[in-house]
Short mmCIF file of the C-alpha atoms (twelve columns), coordinates in Angstrom:
data_MODEL
# 
_entry.id   MODEL 
# 
loop_
_atom_site.group_PDB 
_atom_site.id 
_atom_site.type_symbol 
_atom_site.label_atom_id 
_atom_site.label_alt_id 
_atom_site.label_comp_id 
_atom_site.label_asym_id 
_atom_site.label_seq_id 
_atom_site.Cartn_x 
_atom_site.Cartn_y 
_atom_site.Cartn_z 
_atom_site.pdbx_PDB_model_num 
ATOM 1   C CA . MET A 1   -17.769 72.675 54.893 1 
ATOM 2   C CA . LYS A 2   -14.594 73.499 57.069 1 
ATOM 3   C CA . ARG A 3   -14.652 69.731 58.041 1 
ATOM 4   C CA . LYS A 4   -14.986 68.613 54.470 1 
ATOM 5   C CA . MET A 5   -11.709 71.036 53.593 1 
ATOM 6   C CA . SER A 6   -9.906  69.632 56.421 1 
ATOM 7   C CA . PHE A 7   -10.534 65.979 55.390 1 
ATOM 8   C CA . VAL A 8   -9.746  66.847 51.743 1 
ATOM 9   C CA . MET A 9   -6.400  68.456 53.134 1 
ATOM 10  C CA . ALA A 10  -5.430  65.593 55.052 1 
ATOM 11  C CA . LEU A 11  -6.247  63.281 52.292 1 
ATOM 12  C CA . ILE A 12  -3.797  65.426 50.041 1 
ATOM 13  C CA . LEU A 13  -1.326  65.451 52.651 1 
ATOM 14  C CA . VAL A 14  -1.253  61.549 53.116 1 
ATOM 15  C CA . VAL A 15  -0.841  60.913 49.323 1 
ATOM 16  C CA . ILE A 16  2.249   63.455 49.306 1 
ATOM 17  C CA . VAL A 17  3.576   61.527 52.133 1 
ATOM 18  C CA . VAL A 18  3.181   58.060 50.288 1 
ATOM 19  C CA . LEU A 19  4.169   59.763 47.190 1 
ATOM 20  C CA . ALA A 20  7.297   60.989 48.492 1 
ATOM 21  C CA . GLY A 21  8.062   57.860 50.019 1 
ATOM 22  C CA . CYS A 22  8.097   56.070 46.529 1 
ATOM 23  C CA . ASN A 23  10.643  58.448 45.380 1 
ATOM 24  C CA . GLU A 24  13.323  57.641 47.652 1 
ATOM 25  C CA . ALA A 25  16.424  56.573 46.054 1 
ATOM 26  C CA . GLN A 26  16.281  52.550 46.094 1 
ATOM 27  C CA . PRO A 27  19.641  50.852 47.304 1 
ATOM 28  C CA . ALA A 28  22.015  49.799 44.419 1 
ATOM 29  C CA . PRO A 29  21.659  45.870 43.727 1 
ATOM 30  C CA . ALA A 30  24.312  44.004 45.350 1 
ATOM 31  C CA . GLU A 31  27.165  43.595 43.183 1 
ATOM 32  C CA . VAL A 32  27.709  40.042 41.763 1 
ATOM 33  C CA . PRO A 33  31.079  38.529 42.123 1 
ATOM 34  C CA . THR A 34  33.018  37.581 39.668 1 
ATOM 35  C CA . PRO A 35  32.979  33.575 39.372 1 
ATOM 36  C CA . SER A 36  36.208  32.162 40.376 1 
ATOM 37  C CA . ALA A 37  37.259  28.343 40.932 1 
ATOM 38  C CA . GLU A 38  36.904  29.264 44.743 1 
ATOM 39  C CA . THR A 39  33.504  30.680 44.491 1 
ATOM 40  C CA . ILE A 40  31.977  27.543 42.270 1 
ATOM 41  C CA . ALA A 41  33.878  25.185 44.812 1 
ATOM 42  C CA . SER A 42  32.079  26.914 47.576 1 
ATOM 43  C CA . ALA A 43  28.716  26.808 46.204 1 
ATOM 44  C CA . SER A 44  27.310  23.575 47.507 1 
ATOM 45  C CA . GLY A 45  28.716  24.189 50.969 1 
ATOM 46  C CA . GLN A 46  28.084  20.390 51.966 1 
ATOM 47  C CA . PHE A 47  29.151  17.062 50.116 1 
ATOM 48  C CA . TYR A 48  26.873  14.448 50.295 1 
ATOM 49  C CA . TYR A 49  28.468  11.799 47.993 1 
ATOM 50  C CA . GLU A 50  32.243  12.488 48.756 1 
ATOM 51  C CA . GLU A 51  33.101  8.751  49.340 1 
ATOM 52  C CA . SER A 52  31.656  7.904  46.097 1 
ATOM 53  C CA . SER A 53  33.240  10.710 43.866 1 
ATOM 54  C CA . TYR A 54  36.029  10.015 41.234 1 
ATOM 55  C CA . THR A 55  39.434  10.709 41.987 1 
ATOM 56  C CA . LYS A 56  41.624  12.341 38.891 1 
ATOM 57  C CA . GLU A 57  42.828  9.099  38.237 1 
ATOM 58  C CA . GLU A 58  39.435  7.517  38.402 1 
ATOM 59  C CA . LEU A 59  38.023  10.285 36.311 1 
ATOM 60  C CA . ILE A 60  41.250  9.546  33.284 1 
ATOM 61  C CA . GLU A 61  40.552  5.923  33.780 1 
ATOM 62  C CA . TYR A 62  36.710  6.368  33.225 1 
ATOM 63  C CA . MET A 63  37.123  8.551  30.110 1 
ATOM 64  C CA . GLN A 64  39.188  6.150  28.580 1 
ATOM 65  C CA . ALA A 65  36.850  3.721  28.618 1 
ATOM 66  C CA . TYR A 66  34.305  5.028  25.829 1 
ATOM 67  C CA . PRO A 67  31.274  5.026  25.687 1 
ATOM 68  C CA . TYR A 68  31.358  6.328  29.150 1 
ATOM 69  C CA . PRO A 69  28.480  4.871  31.496 1 
ATOM 70  C CA . ALA A 70  27.427  8.098  33.010 1 
ATOM 71  C CA . SER A 71  25.727  11.399 31.578 1 
ATOM 72  C CA . VAL A 72  28.294  14.194 30.840 1 
ATOM 73  C CA . THR A 73  26.790  17.894 31.125 1 
ATOM 74  C CA . ILE A 74  28.455  21.247 30.885 1 
ATOM 75  C CA . ALA A 75  27.355  24.322 32.685 1 
ATOM 76  C CA . THR A 76  28.289  27.773 31.444 1 
ATOM 77  C CA . VAL A 77  26.856  31.155 31.653 1 
ATOM 78  C CA . ASN A 78  25.757  33.050 28.641 1 
ATOM 79  C CA . GLU A 79  26.807  36.628 27.879 1 
ATOM 80  C CA . ASP A 80  23.471  38.055 29.754 1 
ATOM 81  C CA . GLY A 81  24.141  35.699 32.933 1 
ATOM 82  C CA . SER A 82  21.693  33.095 32.066 1 
ATOM 83  C CA . PRO A 83  22.609  29.589 32.475 1 
ATOM 84  C CA . ASN A 84  23.429  27.064 29.676 1 
ATOM 85  C CA . ILE A 85  23.470  23.544 29.921 1 
ATOM 86  C CA . SER A 86  24.889  21.168 27.401 1 
ATOM 87  C CA . ILE A 87  25.633  17.765 26.896 1 
ATOM 88  C CA . VAL A 88  28.630  16.619 25.139 1 
ATOM 89  C CA . ILE A 89  31.313  14.068 25.401 1 
ATOM 90  C CA . PRO A 90  34.777  15.540 26.115 1 
ATOM 91  C CA . GLY A 91  37.961  13.747 25.574 1 
ATOM 92  C CA . ILE A 92  40.945  14.186 27.511 1 
ATOM 93  C CA . SER A 93  44.519  14.960 26.835 1 
ATOM 94  C CA . GLU A 94  47.320  12.236 27.308 1 
ATOM 95  C CA . ASP A 95  48.687  13.895 30.473 1 
ATOM 96  C CA . GLY A 96  45.204  14.270 31.735 1 
ATOM 97  C CA . ASN A 97  45.450  18.076 32.308 1 
ATOM 98  C CA . TYR A 98  42.928  19.255 30.008 1 
ATOM 99  C CA . PHE A 99  39.403  18.195 28.423 1 
ATOM 100 C CA . VAL A 100 39.480  18.115 24.889 1 
ATOM 101 C CA . PHE A 101 36.194  19.364 23.063 1 
ATOM 102 C CA . GLY A 102 35.390  18.865 19.497 1 
ATOM 103 C CA . LEU A 103 32.743  21.525 19.509 1 
ATOM 104 C CA . ALA A 104 31.348  23.551 16.829 1 
ATOM 105 C CA . ASP A 105 31.005  27.532 16.753 1 
ATOM 106 C CA . ASN A 106 28.039  27.400 19.238 1 
ATOM 107 C CA . ARG A 107 27.258  29.155 22.675 1 
ATOM 108 C CA . THR A 108 28.843  26.614 24.895 1 
ATOM 109 C CA . ALA A 109 32.398  27.138 22.715 1 
ATOM 110 C CA . GLU A 110 31.607  31.009 23.251 1 
ATOM 111 C CA . ASN A 111 30.997  30.923 26.816 1 
ATOM 112 C CA . PHE A 112 34.233  28.709 27.306 1 
ATOM 113 C CA . ILE A 113 36.366  31.516 25.635 1 
ATOM 114 C CA . GLU A 114 34.683  34.776 26.887 1 
ATOM 115 C CA . ARG A 115 33.867  33.443 30.495 1 
ATOM 116 C CA . GLU A 116 36.750  31.249 30.976 1 
ATOM 117 C CA . LEU A 117 35.435  29.088 33.675 1 
ATOM 118 C CA . ALA A 118 32.739  26.079 33.283 1 
ATOM 119 C CA . VAL A 119 31.617  23.033 35.142 1 
ATOM 120 C CA . VAL A 120 31.458  19.574 33.789 1 
ATOM 121 C CA . ALA A 121 29.432  17.038 35.665 1 
ATOM 122 C CA . PHE A 122 29.755  13.337 35.559 1 
ATOM 123 C CA . TYR A 123 26.916  11.437 37.004 1 
ATOM 124 C CA . GLU A 124 26.564  7.871  36.923 1 
ATOM 125 C CA . TYR A 125 23.635  6.213  38.371 1 
ATOM 126 C CA . ASN A 126 22.845  2.821  39.505 1 
ATOM 127 C CA . PRO A 127 19.542  2.036  40.986 1 
ATOM 128 C CA . THR A 128 20.059  -1.616 41.754 1 
ATOM 129 C CA . ALA A 129 23.173  -0.799 44.249 1 
ATOM 130 C CA . GLU A 130 22.384  -1.514 47.640 1 
ATOM 131 C CA . ASP A 131 24.677  1.061  49.231 1 
ATOM 132 C CA . ARG A 132 23.982  4.737  48.658 1 
ATOM 133 C CA . ALA A 133 28.001  5.584  47.478 1 
ATOM 134 C CA . ASP A 134 27.752  2.806  44.853 1 
ATOM 135 C CA . ARG A 135 24.291  4.302  43.463 1 
ATOM 136 C CA . ASN A 136 25.440  7.572  43.212 1 
ATOM 137 C CA . ARG A 137 29.035  8.128  41.234 1 
ATOM 138 C CA . GLY A 138 30.714  10.660 39.468 1 
ATOM 139 C CA . CYS A 139 32.253  14.295 40.196 1 
ATOM 140 C CA . ARG A 140 32.376  17.688 39.238 1 
ATOM 141 C CA . VAL A 141 34.969  19.522 37.237 1 
ATOM 142 C CA . ILE A 142 35.725  22.984 37.029 1 
ATOM 143 C CA . ILE A 143 37.618  23.816 34.167 1 
ATOM 144 C CA . LYS A 144 39.511  26.888 32.575 1 
ATOM 145 C CA . TYR A 145 40.146  28.177 29.274 1 
ATOM 146 C CA . PRO A 146 43.889  28.489 29.277 1 
ATOM 147 C CA . GLY A 147 43.896  31.023 26.284 1 
ATOM 148 C CA . ALA A 148 44.660  31.046 22.686 1 
ATOM 149 C CA . GLU A 149 48.245  30.669 22.654 1 
ATOM 150 C CA . VAL A 150 48.028  27.621 24.792 1 
ATOM 151 C CA . ASN A 151 45.204  26.061 22.435 1 
ATOM 152 C CA . GLU A 152 47.279  26.398 19.518 1 
ATOM 153 C CA . GLN A 153 50.131  24.781 21.060 1 
ATOM 154 C CA . LEU A 154 48.157  21.931 22.039 1 
ATOM 155 C CA . ASN A 155 46.605  21.535 18.670 1 
ATOM 156 C CA . GLU A 156 49.796  21.171 16.913 1 
ATOM 157 C CA . GLY A 157 49.986  18.050 14.705 1 
ATOM 158 C CA . ARG A 158 46.203  17.328 15.349 1 
ATOM 159 C CA . GLU A 159 44.169  16.693 12.370 1 
ATOM 160 C CA . ARG A 160 41.270  18.237 13.407 1 
ATOM 161 C CA . PRO A 161 41.678  20.953 15.920 1 
ATOM 162 C CA . ALA A 162 39.739  20.888 19.269 1 
ATOM 163 C CA . LEU A 163 39.018  23.206 21.942 1 
ATOM 164 C CA . PHE A 164 41.270  22.290 25.488 1 
ATOM 165 C CA . MET A 165 40.046  23.426 28.722 1 
ATOM 166 C CA . GLU A 166 42.184  22.991 31.785 1 
ATOM 167 C CA . ILE A 167 41.332  20.890 34.360 1 
ATOM 168 C CA . VAL A 168 41.342  23.278 37.517 1 
ATOM 169 C CA . GLU A 169 39.467  21.200 40.519 1 
ATOM 170 C CA . ILE A 170 37.815  17.990 40.972 1 
ATOM 171 C CA . LEU A 171 34.922  17.973 43.344 1 
ATOM 172 C CA . PRO A 172 32.332  15.679 44.537 1 
ATOM 173 C CA . ILE A 173 28.719  15.450 42.734 1 
ATOM 174 C CA . GLY A 174 26.952  16.827 45.644 1 
# 
């Protein structure tokens, strides 16, 4: 009987110790840094297609040759932190410093304004090209919402208002 009682007491003690360990305060989750052009630009770590990526001058020329020979996608972040990808056809301002979007009231437009930063990817794939650099061309462009006042100024005299996003940095495609 003493043996049985000792075993039960030992078992209870083990359960108490295990449960006490479960109640330990968990460390706070690491704080997620606020995105910036620098954090976006450094996210890839290494660029494999630098030699085949568009320069700003090539990008402007590319965008003036509609229809574009490449796919254009935009990455933004939703309010809850989830990713949002959209396919659009932006224009470019006459000075080449802004992308021009004719977006409806949708999630992408909201994200542009509320989170300010986004990435536009231009990707042109030519499977018949012999050289890797010629097979994969394009760039990624970090853009930033310049504010309502700047958008109002840039929309002066326009028949249909647009959303202007400032070009911050042009990066290789990958």
